N, C-alpha and C positions, 0 to 999 in steps of 0.2 A: 683315398682308399675307399673301395666299394664294399661296405659291410652293413647288413641289416639284421636287426634282432626284433622279433615279434613274439608276443604271447597271446594266444587266443584259442578258440575252440574250432575243431575241424567240422566242416559243414555237412559232410556225407562220408560214408565208408570209402576208404581209398581203393582204387582199382589199379592193379599193377599191369603194365603192358610191356611187350617185348619190342625192342628197337627193330626197325625195318631191316637193318643189315644183320640182325641176330647177335649183335655184339654185347648186349646187356638189357637190363630192364629199366623202366622209368615209371614215374607216377605223378600225375597232375592232381593237385588238391587245392581246396580253398580254406583259408583260415579267417574266421570272424574275430576281429580285434576290437576291443572297447576303445572308442575314440572320445570319451568324455561326454559332456552335455552341451547342447546348443544354447542360444540366448533364451529360449523359452523353457529351458530346464529339461528338455527331452533327451533321453539317452541316444547316443550316436554310435554306429558300428561301421567299421571299414571292413571290406571283404578283400583279402589279399590273395591273389592267384599265385600259386607256388608250383614248382617242379623239382623233383629229386630223382636221383639215379641209383642204380645198382643196389648195394647193401642197405642204404638208407631207404630206398623204395621198398625193398623186401621187408624191412622192419615195419614200415607203415602197413603194408598188406597183411602181415602176420599178427600184429599186436594192437593196431589202432582202429578204433571204431568212431562213428559219427558222435560228436559231442565231447570227445576227449579233449582235455586241456593240454596244449602243446606249447613248448618254447622252441623257436626255430632260429637258426643263424644261417645267413646266406648272403648273396650278392644280388643287387637289383639289375635286371636286364630289361632294356627297352627294345621292342621290335616294332618296325614300321612295315605296314602292308598297304600296297596301292590297290584300291578297289577298281572295279570295272568302269565306274563313272569318273575316275581320276582322283577322287578324294583319297587322302592318306589316313589310315587308321593307326593310332599309336596304342600299344599295349605294354603294360608293365607287369613283369613276372619276377618273383624272387626265386633264384636258383639256390635251393636249400642244400647246405652242407651238413648240418647237424640238426637232429630232432631229439628233444627231451620230452618224455611223457610225464606230465605233472598231475595226471589224474590219480587220486588216491587208489591204492591197490584194491581195496574192497569194492570200488566202483568199476574196475576194469578187469574183473575176472568173471568167467562164465558161471562160477559156482556162487557168486555173491547173490544174496536174496534180493528180490525185486521190491519187497516191502519190508518195513521195519516194524518190530513188535513194540507196543507202548512200554515205556519204562515203568518199573514198579519201584516202590519205596521199601520193599522188604529186602533185608540183607541176604546175600548169598550165603549158604550154609558153611562154606569153607573159607570165607573171608572174615577177618576181624573187624570190618568196618562196613558201613552202608554204602551202597552205590548211588 
């Protein structure tokens, strides 16, 4: 069974494109996935190339922005391309079937504040307890 699951952050705003034959839409995107630490204790990141189609592509274009945390499910696709010099290039891409936006709602709305006010220790007047 060919099934992949990844959780990571999208590296740039998605761009929706129309298929050449006009039959639907698609979107290529890259997901930065935490890969743990190496022997020296440095954080490692894998960059996963992804493609999705139609409704899922539209969802990305309408609601997802650079830096959003996503959980994706898809299938691994390996493509081979022969270069002019005869070398063969291998590329792995995940064909994404489902996307879940894991970014907290307050971070992924246009009306969310870009800065936060410092917390105060004074209780709110209509609350029976301190915040």
